[in-house]
N, C-alpha and C positions, 0 to 999 in steps of 0.2 A: 480329366480330358476329355472335352467332347466335340465329337464331328458331327455336325448335322448333317443327313444324310438328304441331298433336294432331289438326287436324280432315282426316284422311287420304283420308275420306269427300268432300270438298269436287271438285266438279267444277269446272276454270279455265274451260269453255265456257260453265257459268254467268252470270259475271259478265260475259264479253263480251257476249253479249247483253241484259242489262241496260243502262237509262237512265241517265242522268245523276240523274235525279230519284228515280229506282227505290234507284238505290245509295243515294243519303241518305237515304231513308224507312226503309229496309233497316238502313241504318248506325245513325239513331238510335234504333228499335225495341230495340237489343241493350241489356241491362239490365246491363252490367256494363264498366270500363274496361278488363278484360282477354277479355273478347267481341273488342270494339271493335278492339283491338291486332291479334285473329288475321285478324277483318273484312278488317282493312286490307292486311295481309300477305298475306291469300291473291288479295285483289283485286290488289296488284299483282305478283303471280309471273303473275298470269292475263295480264297487257300484258306482261311482260318477261321471259317464261320462258328467253331466249336469254342475260341477262347475268346472273341468278341462280339460284344450288342450291334444292336442296330446304329446306336448312337454315342457311345463310348468305348473307352479302350481302357484294359484294366490296369490295374496297378499293378499287377503284374509285370505287366508288358510297357508301362510307362518306367519303371522303375531298371528294367531292364537297357532301355532305348536310353535312361541317364548315363549309368551303368558304360555303355557302348558310348556313349558322347564324351567319356574323362577317361577312359582307358590309353587314349593315345596320348592323352595330355601331356604326362610327364614320365617320368620313368621311374624303375620301384627305387623307392625313398627309404634308408636301414638308419635309424638314426641310433645315438648310444648315449646314456647322459653320463655328464662328465662324474666324476667321485663324491661324495660327500650327496646326492639327491636321490631317490630311493624309488622305482618305478613301485606300483600296483598302489598307492597310496598320492594325497594331496601334497605338494610341496610348495610352503609359503616362504620366497626369500623377501629379504627385507632389507632395503640399501638405501644410499643418496639419490635421492630423485635425478642429479646428473650422471649419478653412474649407471643408472636402470638399465639403460641400453648397452654399455658395456658387458653386463650381467649375460642380457635376454642373448646378443650374438657369441657368449664364451659358452655357450651351452647347445649353438646350432655347430658353431667353429671345431666341436670334440670329434665332431665325426666329420674326418677328415674328405673322405670321395661324397660326400651329402651336398645337392645343393643348399641355397640361401634358404630360411627360412619362409615357407609357402602363405599365401594367403589368408587358407583353412586351418593355419596351424597358429595364428598367432591375430589376435584382438586388442586391438591398443582401446583402453577404455578412454572414457569422458563422461563427464554428464548426460552427455545425451545420449550413452549404449541403452539399448531397449532393452527387456527380458527378453527379447524374441533370438537378440545376438549370442546371449551368455545363453541360453536353452542350447544353441547350435552347438554352440564348442564345446560343450558341456557332453551334448552326444556323441558326437564326433570321437571326443577324449577315450569316451567309454562304451562305444560301441565296436566290435571287433573288424577290423578290418585286412584283409587276405592279403593284399597287394602291398600296402606299405607299413611301414612302423615307425611311426610320426610321433613329434612331441607340442604337446599342443600347452599353449601359455597364453594368460590372463596380463597384458602388459598396463601397470601405473590402476590395479585394481580397487585403489583407496579410493578411486576419484569418481567408481560408481555412487548413484545416488541411495539412500536408504531403502527403495522398494526394492532395485535393481540387485541391490547387497543380498537382502533377504532372500529372491529369489534364486539369486545364486546357492547358497548355502543349501536349501531345500532343494532344488533340482538335482545338486550334487551328489548329496547323502542319500534320495530317492533311486538314483540310478544306481548309485556304488552297492546298493544293498544287493541289488539283480546282474550288477555285471559280469561278463564270463569270462572275461580275459585278465587274468592276473597280475599283467604286465605293463598295466595302462600306464602314461606318462603324461600327468597332469601339472603346471607350475604357474603358482600365483605372484609376480613382481607388484610389490610393495614399498612406498616411500615410509621412509624408515620413522620421519617426522610425522606422520598421521597416527599419533596414536588414538584419535577417535574413532578411528576409521571401522567401520562395521566386519568388515572384509577379516583383519586383523586379527577382530577379537575372537570370530568364526572359524577361524584357523588356525588360531595360536598352539596349538599344540602340533600342528604339521611341519610348522617353523627347522629349516635346515639353513644351510650354510654351502657355502664350498669356494674356492678361490677362481676369483676374476682373469680372466687373460690379460696380458699388456696391453695399452694403446696400440703400440707399433705392431702386434700380431694381428691383432681385429682389423687393423687398416690396411695392412698385407690379406689379410684374408677375403676384404671387400671389392680392395682393386683387384684380386684375381678373378672374385667370381662375377663384378660386374664389366671382365675387359669380354670383349667378342673376339672368337678364333678367326683366322685370315681368313678373310672370303665370305664372311658371315656378314656382316655389317659395314660397308663399303663408308659409311658415315662417319663412324667413329673412327675410321682406318684416315680422317685428316689430322688428326692429332700424331703427332711424335711419339717413339716409344719413350715412357713406359706409360702412357697414359692415355691409351686406346679402349675407355669405358664409353660405354652408351648413356651414364649420365653423369653430369660436371655441375656442383656449386659453381658459379661465376660470380665472385664476392669483391668487397672492398669494403675498408674502412673508414670511406669516406666519399661524398656524393662525386658524379661527374670525373670516376678513374677509367672510364672508356670498357664498362660492363657492357654495355648494347652494342658500343663497338666492334669489341671480343665476338659476341652471338654475330654481327652482322658479316663479319671474315669469316668465321668459321661455316657459315652457310652457303656464302659465295666461293670457298675454295671447295666445299660438297659437292658445289654445282657442277665445278669444272673438270668433275671426274666423269670417266665414260660410263663407269657404271652406275652414276646416279642421276641418269639420263632422266628420270620420270620423280626425281626427288620434288618434296611439298614440306611447305616449310610454313609454320602457324605461331601466333604471338600471342599469347594468353597473359591477359593483365588481370592483377588480383588484385584492386584496389579497395575492398571494403575490411573492416575489420574482421568478420568473419566468413569465413571462406564457402561460399558457395559450391557444393559437389555437385549437384545438379549443375549448374551452370560449368563446372571446369570439365564434366562427362559431355558435355554438349559440344563445347568446343575440342576439344580431344574428335569426338564421332566426325567432326565436320569433315576432317580428312580421309577418314576411314569408314562410309557408312556399310560396310561387310565387313563378317571377320573374314572374309580370304582375300580380304589385302591385305600383301605384305610389303606392299613399294618401300625406298627411304624416305623416310618423314625425319625434320626440325621440327622437336617441341621447344618455344622457347616461351617458359613461366617466369614472367616479370614476378616478383613478389614485393609490394610495396610497403614503406616503413608500417602503416597504419596497422598492415595484418597480424592480428594474437590470435584470433579462437579457430582451433581448424589448422594451423599451422604446423602441429609437431605430427597430430594425426596423417596428414599430408607425406610429410617428407619421410616417413616411416613407410607409409603404403608405397609412394611413388619410387624411392631408393634402395629399398631392401627387400619390400613383400613383393615389387613390383605390380600390384593390383590396385584400383582405386575403384571404389564402390558409393554411390548417388546413395542418396536416401529412400529411392523407390526399387532399390534394387536393384541398379543398371551397374555393370562392371565392365571395368575397361582393364586391358590385358596387354604392360609394355610387352612389347618386342624385339627381337633382339637385332633390326633393320631400325629402330627406332633411333635418337638420339632427344635427351631430354637436358636442357641448359637451362637450370634456375637461376636467374639476377637475383643476386638478396646480399642488404645492406644490409652492413654486421651492427649492433646494436652501440648507440650513441647520445651523444645530448639532445640530440633532433629525434630520435626518433621516439616514438611512441610508450608512455610507460603501460600499456592498457596490454603490452606483449609478453610482460613478465607475468602478468597473472597463469598462462599455460608453459612458460618457455621461457627457462631464467636464461642469463649471460650465460651462466655456466653448462646449460644444456646448449646452447647455442655454439659456444667453444669445443664442445663435445663432437657434435654433428661435422661441425668443418674442420675438426682433425681426424676421421674415422674415414670421411665420404672424397671419392675424388673431387679434386676443388680446382679452381683457378683462380690465382689472387690477383687481382687488376691493383699494380702499385703505383704510385703518386710518382712524379719527374723527379720529384728530390731523390726517391731511395732509385728509380730507375738511374739515374746520373749516379748515384752512389757505386750500383754492384756493376755501370761499365767504367768505371774507374779503376773498380778493381777485378777486371776479365771475367765478371763471373756472372754469365748466361741466363744463370737459376734451371739449368737440365739437371744438375744434380738433387735439386730441391725434392723433398717430401711432396708438398705442393709444387703442381705448376703455377709458373708464373708470368704473368700478362706485361711482357718491358713496352719498349719504343716500338709503335707499329712500323714494320717497315713503309709501306704505304704511304703513312701519314708521313716517316720525315723523309720522303724522296718525292711528296706532294708537293705542287708550287706555291702554299702559302707559308710551310714552313724551309720553303728551300729560298725565295724570292727576300724573304723577312733574316734571315740567315746573313743573305749573302750581301744584302744593303749594309745589317747592321753591325760586319763584322771589317766591310769596308770604311765605315763611316767611324768606327772609331779604333782603327789602326789610320784614318786620316788620308783616307787613298782617294786620286779624283773623280768623284761620282759622275763627272759634269758628260765622259766620254761612256759612262757605264749601263747598261741594260740587260735585265734579266734574260732570259734563253728558258724556256719551258722544258721541262725535262734534263735540264742539266744541274747533276748535284754535286755540290762542294762540299768538302768537309768529312767527320765524320759523324755518327751520332752523341758520341761524347762529347763533341767540340760543340755541335748545332745546340743540342740541349740546354748544354752550360751557358751557353749565348742568348738563349730566349729565355734562359732562367733571370738572369742578369739583367735581363731588357726589360721584364712583362712587371714590375712594379709587385710584385707581390714573394713574400719570404719562401712559403712552402703552398703554392696555387697548384688548384686539382688539373686535368687534361682540360677539361672543358675551361678553365678560365685560360690558360696556355691559349688552347685552340681559338677562342675569342679574339685574342690578343693579336696571335700571326694571322687571325682571317682577315681581323680588320684593317690591321697594316698591310698585309697584303693587297686589299682593296685600294687603299692609299696609295701604294706606291705603283698599284694599274693607271690608276687615275694621274698620275704623276709623269711617268714615260708617255704617256698621252696627252700629257698639257703643250701648247706651244710653248710656253714659256722656260720650259726643259728642255726643247730642241738642241741639237747641237749645232743650227744656224742664227740660235739665240746669243751662244755660247762665246762664240767668237765675236758676237758687237756689246761683250764686255761685260756679261753677264757669267764671271766665273765664279761655281762656289754658291750659284743661286740652289743649285740641286741639296747640296749637302745642307743649304740654310734651311730649305722646305722638311728634310726628312727629319732637322732633331724635330722639329715641332710634329710632325706627325708620327714618332714616336713615343712622344708626350701623350698627343690625343688617343694614341692604342691604348697605353694605360689606363687612362681616364675611361676608355669605354670596357676595357675587358673587368675593370675593375668591381665588385659590386659598391653601391653606397650604403647597404641595408647590412646589419647582421640577417640572416637568411634562417628560419625558424627549421630546416631541412638540412642544417649542416652539421656534419657527426661531431663528436667529441675532438679537440686535438690529444696528440699522442701521449704517452706518460711522460715522457720527456718534455713536454711541452705543460704538461696539467704542472709538472716541480716550478715551473716560474710563471704565477701568476701574472706579474707585469708584466712578460713579455707578450703575454696572449691580450693584454689591454694593448698593450702599445701597437698590437698588430690590427687594433681594431679602430685606433685612435688615428692612425694613415691613412684611413678611410678618406675621402674627400668629404667636403659639408658644400656641395654643389650650390647651394644658394647664397652662401658665405665665402665664396673666395672665386677668384679669376678662372681662366679654363685657356690659356692663349692657343688657340688654332690657326692652323691655315685651310681654308677649303677651297677644291676647285671646284668651278663649277661644270655640268654636265655638258655644254659646247667646247669644252678644254680650250675656250678662248680669253676666260676670266676668271679668276680669283679671287677672295678675299680673307680680310687678315681680322680675328675676333679675339677677343678678351685681353689682349695687350695692345701699349703703344712703344715707340721705341725713343729713348732720349737722346739727347745728343752726347752721349759717353758710351751709347750702342749698348745702352741695356734694356733687356723685354722688362715694361713697369706693368703695375696695376692701372686700368683706364680709369679709378676714382680715386683709388690712393697713394696713387705713384711708387708703391715699394714696387724694390725690384723681386722681379721673377727670376729672370739668369741675366748672368752678367755677361757682357759682351757676345752677345746671339749671331752676331752679321761682321762683317770684313768691311772695314772703312769704304774701299772702291769700289765695291757692291752695293752701297747702303745709298750712295751718290748716285749710282745708276738707274736706281731702281728708284731714286725721288726724281732723278731727271724725265724717268718716262710717267710720275707724278702717281706712281703707287701709292694707296690711300693708305698707308701707314697707321695715322696717328685721328681715326675718324672716329 
């Protein structure tokens, strides 16, 4: 490390004669950080002239400085190997790829008092892993460490390219010959199916086996270590017990299930807590097939420019379905090792004051098949089963849970049900209150929605909206589209002169109910996608068993250019309206304007029809 001495005229004896207070005063009076660094360097040289040169710091001093920087970082780590693994020689562990993470965590779980594996103990191998990365972890494993007793692992070593695999073999056995510690611990995990792997061949003599802990035990291990003590991370305390972890998967099996809404609500709730007055939030969207770790670290660092900044932070990592390469490495580094490293050596360390919410869509028909190259559906299931997760349920699933009085509090996976604010909001409540009155044939002429007034239970509201929206198993996005569109039309209806109490007294009784009938139909049409979208996930296992039901579900979608759409449109002036897509015949049926096919029988009362006809309402234009 080189320090250029630009202050050639500085007299070292001048520093020796200064008292501590004078040094501090001189230091504080300097105008820039550049000047302060040179001041300290000159003071340092004046005291240790025999140890340092004029321009360079010695490697010994540099090493002591690095040792000082790392010493307070962690407590002393002492780990023990489980039965079946031996110290003092490499251990090759082969297993199914989807079980590799379970085996790895079983090793570290064996030492109950020790923390989660650290970033310097585990190297997640990929085809992009370089020889330098291998050399670093081999040197760590075979070098004496007076403070720690760690276990070093290569995870997925069969993925290493041939050149790096050769280097691993050469370096390890070279350093092992001169190794001064007899009880080093170095494990190599490989996929049992990778029979052509050079690493498996090179270390085949050292193949071992040991029993893997159960998924339930490993899940408890992770939740315990990812949970932060009370007062340490106020952001994570927005969750109820026992779900107060500082990293969470927010996942669903279909698109449009409220994952982003959960993140938004969590951030909003965290900001309302007094201890989170300085909370900052960042959304990082990963939209490319390969994760750019350089970009990711720059986005993370945008909220914390200095290592000393330790305020509350919420990081929302939105993983697009197209992401495949780098995903497995990211999830292990972020959720377990708690460190992320960029290709240029920049390291991001997760803090207890951080909350990481990973938005994730589970594999399905619409998910890019390229993800399978690095992370199979079995590996994905393993991740979601082990790590703290929030499952966003579909409206139909939520309704079933509400019927059974199951809040999800006792579930192993935290479950996002019907959002309270959504239920109490105007879109849901105005739609529910009008539809419920329409279905029981209540008098709508005198009814007007009062904002903030809540009627019905969550179960009653959700059941009625699901029955009315036009889809058998809608997503929350589709249900929200239905209620928001209907809410807007109902507001126009309330503001229209045609639905005022004055006109009701003049013979327009029942007109409001007549209008709302068409508004519900129109809202169904606008909430229902016209096409089968490519990003929709596959149906559930029950639906897969009945392919005909799936086909029928898509056949229900209207072909806009081939069918009529009976709509009533209120104009913005609130004094005019228009009937579109249908005529009314003498039997008071709504019929197609061209084919005269009956769309709906008896859509209007005889007296109301005559009143509207007398007012020259253009039904059959």
